[in-house]
C-alpha positions in Angstrom: -81.6 355.3 59.8 -84.8 357.2 59.2 -86.8 354.2 60.0 -85.0 353.6 63.2 -85.6 357.2 64.2 -89.2 356.9 63.4 -89.5 353.7 65.5 -87.8 355.4 68.4 -90.1 358.4 68.3 -93.1 356.2 68.1 -92.0 354.2 71.2 -91.4 357.4 73.2 -94.8 358.7 72.1 -96.5 355.5 73.2 -94.8 355.6 76.6 -96.0 359.1 77.2 -99.5 358.3 76.0 -100.0 355.2 78.1 -98.9 357.1 81.2 -101.9 359.5 80.9 -104.9 358.9 83.1 -107.9 357.3 81.3 -105.8 355.9 78.5 -107.0 352.4 79.0 -110.6 353.6 78.9 -110.0 355.6 75.7 -108.3 352.6 74.1 -111.2 350.4 74.9 -113.7 352.8 73.4 -111.5 353.2 70.3 -111.5 349.4 70.0 -115.3 349.4 70.0 -115.6 352.3 67.6 -113.0 350.9 65.2 -114.7 347.5 65.3 -118.1 348.7 64.1 -117.4 349.6 60.5 -115.1 346.8 59.7 -117.0 344.4 57.3 -114.3 341.8 56.8 -114.3 339.5 59.9 -111.2 337.7 58.6 -109.0 340.7 59.3 -107.3 341.2 62.7 -109.4 343.2 65.2 -108.6 346.9 66.0 -106.8 349.0 67.1 -105.3 349.7 63.7 -102.0 351.2 62.8 -103.7 354.5 62.5 -104.5 354.4 66.2 -100.8 354.1 67.2 -99.1 356.0 64.4 -98.9 359.9 64.4 -100.6 361.0 61.2 -98.2 363.8 60.3 -95.2 361.6 60.4 -96.9 359.0 58.2 -97.8 361.6 55.7 -94.2 362.7 55.4 -92.9 359.2 54.7 -93.7 359.1 51.0 -92.2 355.7 50.3 -94.4 354.2 53.0 -97.6 355.6 51.5 -98.6 352.7 49.3 -97.5 350.3 52.0 -99.9 351.9 54.4 -102.9 351.2 52.1 -102.0 347.6 52.1 -101.2 347.5 55.8 -104.3 349.4 56.9 -106.2 346.4 58.2 -103.3 345.4 60.5 -104.6 344.9 64.0 -101.5 344.7 66.2 -99.2 347.7 65.9 -96.5 346.2 68.2 -95.9 343.4 65.8 -93.6 343.7 62.9 -96.0 342.1 60.3 -97.3 345.5 59.1 -93.8 346.8 58.5 -92.9 343.6 56.7 -95.9 344.0 54.5 -95.1 347.6 53.8 -91.4 346.9 52.9 -92.0 343.7 51.1 -95.5 343.5 49.6 -94.4 341.0 47.0 -93.6 338.4 49.7 -97.3 337.6 50.3 -99.3 338.3 47.1 -102.2 336.2 48.2 -102.8 338.4 51.2 -102.4 341.8 49.4 -104.8 340.7 46.6 -107.9 340.0 48.7 -107.2 343.2 50.7 -107.3 345.2 47.4 -110.5 343.5 46.3 -112.2 344.1 49.6 -111.3 347.8 49.3 -112.9 348.1 45.8 -116.6 347.8 46.9 -115.9 350.3 49.7 -114.8 352.9 47.2 -117.3 352.0 44.4 -120.5 351.5 46.4 -121.5 355.2 46.4 -120.9 355.4 42.7 -123.7 352.9 42.0 -126.2 355.2 43.7 -125.3 358.7 42.7 -123.0 358.9 39.6 -125.3 356.9 37.2 -128.2 359.3 37.9 -126.0 362.3 37.5 -123.7 361.3 34.7 -125.0 358.2 32.8 -128.8 358.5 32.8 -129.1 362.3 32.5 -128.8 362.4 28.6 -131.6 359.7 28.4 -133.9 361.6 30.7 -133.3 364.7 28.7 -134.1 362.9 25.4 -137.3 361.4 26.9 -138.3 364.7 28.2 -137.9 366.2 24.8 -140.0 363.4 23.2 -142.7 363.8 25.9 -142.8 367.5 25.3 -143.2 367.0 21.6 -145.9 364.3 22.2 -147.7 366.8 24.5 -147.5 369.4 21.8 -148.8 367.1 19.1 -151.5 365.4 21.1 -153.0 368.7 22.4 -152.5 370.6 19.2 -153.7 370.4 15.6 -150.9 368.1 14.5 -153.0 365.1 15.8 -155.3 365.7 12.8 -152.6 364.5 10.5 -152.7 360.9 11.6 -156.4 360.5 10.6 -158.0 359.8 13.9 -161.8 360.0 14.5 -163.2 362.2 17.1 -163.8 359.5 19.7 -160.3 358.1 19.0 -158.7 361.5 19.3 -160.4 362.0 22.7 -159.1 358.5 23.8 -155.6 359.3 22.7 -155.6 362.6 24.5 -156.8 361.1 27.8 -154.5 358.1 27.5 -151.3 360.0 26.9 -152.2 362.7 29.5 -152.7 360.0 32.1 -149.1 358.8 31.6 -147.6 362.3 31.4 -147.1 361.9 27.6 -144.7 359.0 27.9 -144.6 356.9 24.7 -145.5 353.2 24.4 -143.7 352.4 21.2 -140.3 353.9 21.7 -137.8 354.8 24.4 -137.0 351.3 25.9 -136.3 347.8 24.8 -139.8 346.7 25.9 -141.4 349.5 23.9 -139.3 348.6 20.8 -140.4 344.9 21.1 -144.0 346.0 21.5 -143.7 348.2 18.4 -142.1 345.4 16.4 -144.9 343.0 17.4 -147.6 345.4 16.4 -146.0 346.4 13.1 -145.5 342.7 12.2 -149.2 342.0 12.8 -150.6 345.0 11.0 -148.4 344.3 8.0 -150.1 340.9 7.7 -153.7 342.1 8.2 -154.7 340.1 5.1 -154.5 337.0 7.2 -157.7 338.0 9.0 -159.5 339.3 5.9 -158.4 343.0 6.2 -156.0 345.1 4.2 -152.6 346.0 5.6 -152.5 349.2 3.5 -155.3 350.5 5.7 -152.9 350.4 8.7 -149.6 352.2 7.7 -146.7 351.6 10.0 -143.8 354.0 10.6 -140.0 353.4 10.4 -138.7 354.1 13.9 -135.1 353.7 12.9 -135.4 356.6 10.6 -137.0 358.8 13.4 -133.9 360.4 14.9 -135.4 363.6 16.3 -137.9 364.1 19.1 -140.4 365.5 16.5 -140.0 362.6 14.1 -140.2 360.1 17.0 -143.4 361.7 18.3 -145.0 361.6 14.9 -144.0 357.9 14.5 -145.4 357.1 17.9 -148.8 358.7 17.0 -148.9 357.1 13.5 -148.5 353.6 15.0 -151.1 354.5 17.7 -153.6 355.6 15.0 -153.1 352.5 12.9 -153.6 350.2 16.0 -156.8 352.1 16.9 -158.1 351.9 13.4 -157.4 348.2 13.2 -159.1 347.5 16.5 -162.2 349.3 15.5 -162.5 347.7 12.0 -161.6 344.3 13.3 -164.4 344.6 15.8 -167.1 346.4 13.8 -166.1 345.9 10.2 -164.5 347.7 7.3 -167.9 348.0 5.6 -170.7 349.5 7.5 -173.9 347.4 7.1 -175.9 350.4 6.2 -174.0 350.6 2.9 -175.1 347.1 1.9 -178.9 347.2 2.4 -181.7 348.8 4.4 -182.9 345.5 5.7 -179.8 344.9 7.9 -179.8 346.2 11.4 -177.2 345.8 14.2 -175.9 347.8 17.1 -172.1 348.0 16.5 -169.9 348.7 19.6 -166.5 350.0 18.8 -163.8 349.4 21.3 -162.9 352.3 23.7 -159.6 353.9 22.2 -158.1 354.6 25.7 -158.8 351.0 26.7 -157.2 349.6 23.5 -154.0 351.7 24.2 -154.0 350.7 27.8 -154.1 347.0 26.9 -151.4 347.4 24.4 -149.2 349.3 26.8 -149.6 346.6 29.5 -149.1 343.7 27.1 -145.9 342.0 26.2 -147.5 340.6 23.0 -149.1 343.5 21.0 -149.9 341.1 18.1 -152.0 338.9 20.4 -153.8 342.0 21.8 -154.7 343.3 18.4 -155.8 339.9 17.2 -158.3 339.7 20.2 -160.5 342.4 18.4 -161.4 339.9 15.6 -164.6 337.9 16.0 -164.0 335.0 18.4 -166.6 332.7 16.8 -165.4 329.3 15.6 -167.1 330.1 12.2 -164.9 333.1 11.7 -161.7 331.3 12.7 -162.5 328.4 10.4 -162.9 330.8 7.5 -159.6 332.5 8.4 -157.8 329.1 8.1 -159.6 328.3 4.9 -158.6 331.7 3.4 -155.0 331.0 4.0 -155.4 327.6 2.4 -157.1 329.1 -0.7 -154.4 331.8 -1.1 -151.7 329.1 -0.8 -153.5 326.9 -3.4 -153.9 329.9 -5.7 -150.2 330.4 -5.6 -149.5 326.8 -6.3 -152.0 326.8 -9.3 -150.3 330.0 -10.6 -147.0 328.2 -10.5 -148.5 325.1 -12.2 -151.1 326.3 -14.7 -151.3 322.9 -16.2 -153.2 321.6 -13.1 -156.9 321.8 -14.0 -160.0 320.4 -12.3 -161.6 317.7 -14.5 -164.7 319.0 -16.2 -168.0 317.7 -14.7 -170.2 315.5 -16.9 -173.5 317.3 -17.7 -176.7 315.4 -18.2 -178.7 316.8 -21.2 -182.1 318.2 -20.7 -185.1 316.2 -21.7 -188.1 314.3 -20.4 -188.4 312.8 -17.0 -186.1 309.8 -16.5 -187.4 306.9 -14.4 -186.9 303.2 -13.7 -187.2 300.9 -16.8 -186.7 303.7 -19.4 -184.1 303.4 -22.1 -182.5 306.7 -23.1 -179.1 307.8 -24.3 -179.0 310.4 -21.5 -178.8 307.6 -19.0 -175.2 307.0 -20.2 -174.3 310.6 -19.1 -176.2 310.0 -15.9 -174.1 306.8 -15.1 -170.9 308.8 -15.7 -172.0 311.8 -13.7 -172.9 309.6 -10.7 -170.2 307.0 -11.3 -172.7 304.1 -11.3 -170.8 300.8 -11.1 -171.0 298.6 -14.2 -171.2 299.3 -17.9 -171.1 303.1 -18.2 -172.5 302.9 -21.8 -175.6 301.1 -20.8 -178.6 303.4 -21.7 -181.1 301.4 -19.5 -182.4 303.2 -16.3 -182.1 300.2 -14.0 -182.2 299.8 -10.3 -178.5 300.7 -9.9 -179.1 304.0 -11.6 -182.2 304.7 -9.5 -180.4 303.9 -6.2 -177.6 306.3 -7.2 -180.1 309.0 -8.0 -181.8 308.6 -4.6 -178.5 308.9 -2.8 -177.8 312.1 -4.7 -181.2 313.5 -3.9 -180.7 312.8 -0.2 -177.4 314.6 -0.3 -178.8 317.5 -2.3 -181.7 317.9 0.1 -184.3 317.7 -2.7 -187.3 315.4 -3.1 -186.2 311.8 -3.0 -188.1 309.7 -5.6 -185.4 308.1 -7.6 -186.5 309.9 -10.8 -184.6 312.6 -12.7 -186.9 315.6 -13.1 -186.2 319.3 -13.6 -185.0 320.0 -10.0 -182.8 316.9 -9.9 -181.3 317.6 -13.3 -180.5 321.2 -12.3 -178.8 320.0 -9.1 -176.8 317.4 -11.1 -175.6 320.0 -13.5 -174.7 322.5 -10.7 -177.5 324.9 -11.8 -178.8 324.7 -8.2 -177.3 324.1 -4.8 -177.5 320.3 -5.3 -174.6 318.4 -3.8 -172.0 320.7 -5.3 -170.1 323.6 -3.8 -170.9 326.7 -5.8 -170.7 330.4 -5.3 -171.9 333.3 -7.3 -168.4 335.0 -7.2 -164.7 334.4 -6.8 -164.2 332.0 -3.9 -161.7 334.1 -2.1 -163.9 337.2 -2.4 -166.8 335.2 -1.1 -164.9 334.1 1.9 -163.7 337.6 2.6 -167.2 339.1 2.6 -168.5 336.3 4.9 -165.7 337.0 7.3 -166.6 340.7 7.2 -170.3 340.0 8.0 -169.3 338.1 11.1 -167.9 341.4 12.5 -171.4 342.8 12.6 -172.7 340.2 15.1 -172.4 340.3 18.9 -169.1 338.8 20.1 -171.2 336.5 22.4 -173.9 334.7 20.4 -175.4 333.4 23.6 -175.9 329.9 25.0 -178.1 328.4 23.7 -178.7 330.3 20.5 -180.3 329.9 17.0 -178.5 330.6 13.7 -180.5 330.9 10.5 -178.4 330.6 7.4 -180.5 332.2 4.7 -178.7 331.1 1.5 -178.6 327.6 2.8 -182.3 327.7 3.8 -181.5 326.1 7.2 -181.9 326.7 10.9 -179.6 325.4 13.6 -180.2 325.4 17.3 -176.8 325.4 19.2 -176.2 324.5 22.8 -172.8 324.4 24.6 -171.0 325.1 21.4 -172.5 322.2 19.4 -175.4 321.8 17.0 -178.4 320.6 19.1 -181.0 320.5 16.3 -181.2 321.3 12.6 -184.1 322.0 10.2 -184.9 323.1 6.7 -186.7 326.5 6.4 -188.3 328.7 3.8 -187.0 332.2 3.6 -188.0 335.5 1.9 -188.2 336.0 -1.8 -185.4 338.0 -3.4 -187.6 341.1 -3.5 -188.8 340.5 0.0 -185.6 339.5 1.6 -185.3 338.0 5.1 -183.4 340.7 7.1 -180.0 340.3 8.9 -180.5 340.9 12.6 -179.8 339.5 16.1 -182.8 339.4 18.4 -184.0 337.6 21.5 -186.7 334.9 21.3 -188.9 335.5 24.3 -191.9 333.3 23.8 -193.7 330.8 21.6 -197.4 331.2 20.6 -199.6 328.2 20.0 -202.7 328.8 17.8 -201.3 332.2 16.5 -203.4 334.9 14.9 -201.9 336.3 11.7 -202.0 340.0 11.6 -201.3 340.9 8.0 -198.5 343.5 7.7 -199.4 346.9 6.3 -197.2 346.5 3.2 -199.1 343.3 2.2 -202.4 345.0 2.9 -201.5 348.0 0.7 -199.6 346.2 -2.0 -201.4 342.9 -2.4 -204.7 342.7 -0.6 -206.3 346.1 -1.5 -205.6 345.4 -5.2 -207.1 342.0 -4.8 -210.2 343.5 -3.1 -210.6 345.9 -6.1 -210.9 342.8 -8.3 -213.0 340.7 -6.0 -214.7 341.9 -2.8 -214.8 338.3 -1.5 -211.2 337.5 -2.0 -210.2 337.9 1.6 -213.2 336.0 2.9 -212.3 333.0 0.8 -208.9 332.7 2.4 -210.2 333.2 5.9 -209.1 336.8 6.4 -211.1 339.4 8.2 -211.1 343.2 7.9 -211.8 345.7 10.6 -211.1 349.3 11.3 -210.1 350.6 14.7 -211.4 353.9 16.1 -208.3 355.8 15.0 -208.8 354.8 11.4 -206.2 352.0 11.4 -207.2 349.2 9.0 -206.6 345.7 10.3 -206.6 342.6 8.2 -206.1 339.4 10.2 -206.6 335.6 10.1 -207.9 333.9 13.2 -206.2 330.8 14.6 -206.9 327.5 12.9 -205.5 324.7 10.7 -205.6 326.9 7.6 -203.9 329.9 9.2 -201.0 331.1 7.1 -198.7 330.8 10.2 -199.8 327.2 10.8 -200.3 326.1 14.4 -197.2 327.7 16.1 -195.1 330.9 16.0 -191.7 331.7 17.5 -191.4 335.3 18.5 -188.3 337.4 18.7 -189.5 341.1 18.5 -187.6 343.2 15.9 -188.3 346.3 13.8 -188.7 344.3 10.6 -191.6 342.3 12.2 -190.3 338.9 11.1 -190.4 335.7 13.0 -190.3 331.9 12.6 -193.5 329.8 12.2 -195.3 326.7 11.0 -196.9 326.6 7.6 -199.7 324.6 5.9 -197.6 324.7 2.6 -195.3 321.7 3.4 -194.6 320.9 -0.2 -192.0 323.7 -0.5 -189.6 321.9 1.8 -188.9 319.3 -1.0 -187.3 322.0 -3.2 -183.6 322.8 -3.1 -184.1 326.5 -3.3 -186.7 327.8 -0.8 -187.1 331.5 -1.1 -190.9 332.0 -1.2 -192.0 333.9 1.9 -192.6 337.6 2.5 -189.5 337.7 4.9 -190.5 335.3 7.7 -189.0 331.9 8.1 -191.2 328.8 7.8 -189.9 325.8 9.8 -190.3 322.3 8.4 -190.8 320.6 11.7 -192.1 323.3 14.1 -193.4 321.1 16.9 -190.0 319.4 17.1 -188.4 322.8 17.1 -190.7 323.9 20.0 -189.8 320.8 22.0 -186.1 321.4 21.5 -186.3 325.0 22.5 -188.4 324.3 25.5 -186.1 321.5 26.6 -183.4 324.2 27.0 -185.5 327.2 28.1 -187.8 325.2 30.5 -186.0 321.9 31.2 -188.1 321.0 34.2 -191.4 321.4 32.5 -191.1 318.3 30.3 -192.6 319.8 27.1 -192.9 317.3 24.3 -194.4 317.4 20.8 -197.5 315.5 22.1 -198.0 317.9 24.9 -197.8 320.9 22.6 -200.2 319.4 20.1 -202.7 318.9 22.9 -202.8 322.7 23.1 -204.2 323.1 19.6 -207.4 325.0 19.4 -208.9 328.4 18.6 -207.3 330.5 21.3 -203.8 331.8 21.4 -201.6 330.3 24.1 -198.2 331.9 24.9 -195.3 329.9 26.5 -192.9 332.5 27.9 -189.2 331.8 28.3 -187.7 332.7 31.7 -184.5 333.6 29.8 -184.5 334.8 26.2 -182.7 332.7 23.5 -180.7 334.7 21.0 -181.6 334.3 17.3 -179.1 335.4 14.6 -180.3 335.7 11.1 -177.1 335.3 9.0 -176.2 335.3 5.3 -173.5 332.6 5.0 -172.6 332.0 1.4 -169.4 330.4 2.6 -168.7 328.4 5.8 -166.7 325.4 6.9 -168.7 322.3 7.7 -168.1 319.7 10.5 -165.8 317.8 8.2 -163.6 320.8 7.5 -164.9 321.2 3.9 -165.7 324.7 2.5 -169.4 325.0 1.7 -170.5 327.7 -0.8 -174.0 328.9 -1.7 -175.7 331.1 -4.2 -175.9 334.8 -3.5 -179.7 334.9 -3.6 -180.1 338.5 -2.4 -177.0 340.0 -4.0 -175.4 340.8 -0.6 -172.0 339.4 -1.7 -172.1 341.3 -5.0 -172.7 344.6 -3.2 -170.0 344.1 -0.7 -167.4 343.0 -3.3 -168.3 346.0 -5.3 -167.6 348.2 -2.3 -164.3 346.4 -1.5 -163.0 346.9 -5.0 -164.2 350.5 -5.6 -163.5 354.0 -4.4 -166.3 353.8 -1.8 -163.9 351.6 0.3 -162.1 354.6 1.5 -165.1 355.6 3.6 -167.0 352.3 3.7 -166.7 352.0 7.5 -168.8 355.1 7.9 -172.6 354.7 8.3 -175.0 356.3 5.8 -178.5 357.5 6.4 -181.3 355.4 5.0 -185.0 356.1 4.7 -186.9 354.8 7.8 -188.5 351.4 7.5 -192.1 352.0 6.6 -193.2 348.4 6.2 -194.8 348.5 9.6 -196.5 351.8 9.2 -200.3 351.3 9.7 -202.7 351.7 6.8 -205.4 354.2 7.7 -208.7 355.0 6.0 -211.3 357.6 7.0 -213.1 356.6 10.2 -216.4 354.7 9.7 -215.7 353.4 6.2 -216.5 349.8 7.3 -220.0 350.7 8.2 -221.9 348.1 6.2 -220.5 345.2 8.1 -218.7 343.8 5.2 -215.5 342.2 6.6 -216.7 342.8 10.2 -215.0 345.2 12.5 -216.0 348.6 13.8 -219.0 350.4 12.3 -219.7 354.1 12.1 -221.2 356.6 9.8 -219.4 357.7 6.6 -218.5 356.5 3.2 -218.6 352.7 2.7 -215.1 351.3 2.5 -215.7 349.0 -0.4 -217.6 351.7 -2.3 -214.7 353.9 -1.7 -212.3 351.2 -2.7 -214.1 350.2 -5.9 -214.9 353.7 -7.0 -211.4 354.7 -7.5 -210.2 355.7 -4.1 -206.6 356.7 -4.3 -204.3 354.3 -2.3 -201.8 357.0 -1.6 -204.6 359.1 0.0 -205.8 356.1 1.8 -202.4 355.4 3.3 -202.2 359.0 4.5 -205.6 358.6 6.1 -207.8 360.6 3.5 -210.6 359.4 1.4 -212.2 361.4 -1.4 -213.9 363.6 1.1 -212.7 362.1 4.4 -210.7 363.8 7.1 -207.1 362.9 8.1 -207.1 360.0 10.5 -205.8 360.3 14.0 -202.0 359.8 14.0 -202.0 358.1 17.4 -202.9 354.7 16.1 -200.5 351.8 16.3 -200.4 348.6 14.4 -199.2 345.2 15.6 -198.5 343.1 12.6 -195.8 341.0 11.2 -194.4 339.6 7.9 -195.3 336.2 6.8 
């Protein structure tokens, strides 16, 4: 009855409404307005039930309330379908279900924009803000000192975090957590690249539950990452702690740049690893280090595995073809000569085996077993055997460390001198281009470790004797024999400022030979020819005053010039035609880098680890630092006395007045009289004779080591 009354009232209202002027126009406008927001085009078009139904009446009919929600999309109020839907919703469940689903997005859409920001994310923002505030407090306060940063690193940390409003990079999101895990995993395995993981402590982020603990964990991992990047690039041991004759210009990475790369990377381990030396030599040693450690573990598990003991050949007289000696039996076994191993006759098979060994050992090849060959056979010299002065793993570690001192880009082309191997290699496009034997400095006159640019070659060089040789060797010789220098072709002169010069003019007997390779450096060393060719037959060739004597210098010159001046067609024959009494310089349009290295361990072209004797004690010093208390501060440079090897020797002006030795003449005491009558060398070096004045300090000496 209520429903019938409602329908009757509705019909009456519609009749009155339609009779009003402009109803049709309003209805059309309502149709347009109602049609605009309806997203579901499958629903009937407006007008809706709301347009034809009085709102108050609908609100009073409580049973119809839920039906109205389902019937809202109905487009034709005069039809009975909306009433049927309202009274019997179960009759068409497929229709009511999509209507309900369509209504859900309309209700939930605003919630995806506003409520998450207000309700769900607000606690996270609050926590991040607290962490950022704590980071700001620690970075700008004294708490930053607790993580052990250096001044430059602290400045970098301050600028980096300030630029990002003190947002962390290791904590606060899934990406940050993955970044931290990658960095921690890499730092905990720093031994793989020759470093110590204990030097780079990592925090436990899971245990950091408060903003203060999280901020401290953030900065501790930041500090360890920065320390690793610096030591991976410049070394854990500063070269000044090893020797005074090592000089490089280390360039530590910029701390803010390191952190920026880590923050932008999705692989923190790869980013950290990029600060290690990129050279193939370093990477090969890294792989060999892993192999050695693995083998050590296997040997420890199987102590019964031992390397067969090498057969030693007893000492004695020279062994040669046709001799009969019981030592030949040991020689046959040592070289595994085919045939009867107990035959004591030194026959052709033994001689040929000895020659092959001598060629491999890079010693004089004559087929006889003399002192040098015997020492090489027994491993007392380099010979054909791998040998090191220290534990193999320690030797590999210090060689990896030394590679950190060198420039990341060795240049193309470039020259590498390996001092303990007594060799020089010219590299081009990543491959060996030419190789030669060399003679290097004596143990007490070591060839330095440097990187320098070769800028020109000098044909017919003059040898300017270095001040240290003048003072320590030639002046004592002159005391004994005034003609000593004349006999070896040396001349003495004194410049107006009192500087004493001893030199040897160009010529076949010149100590530098016929050609010199110049790469200016503070130690005044270079590479050159030599008239003493016999030294190249020896396996150990440490005989110079620090310079490097090249076995085949004209071939070396041709190879260098083929790369530096490829269009000039320089050949050995063309260079030899330049020989004479006047110096001739051939300048390079682009310098070629020369790297003087000390490789007592390296991996050869066949993948075999090569080891050499620690002739200057560089390995011993570095191993001592690594295993001692000095290691805590080993990456800090130390002051060393300035290099005085190039300081000019001065004597009172005019001492060379009698013409002996040539040079400048002036009044004053005779140099040789002063020298032979007990002149004090210390006074002479300072520019004073027995009664002479101090020499002018403006003089400059241009000399070099030989």
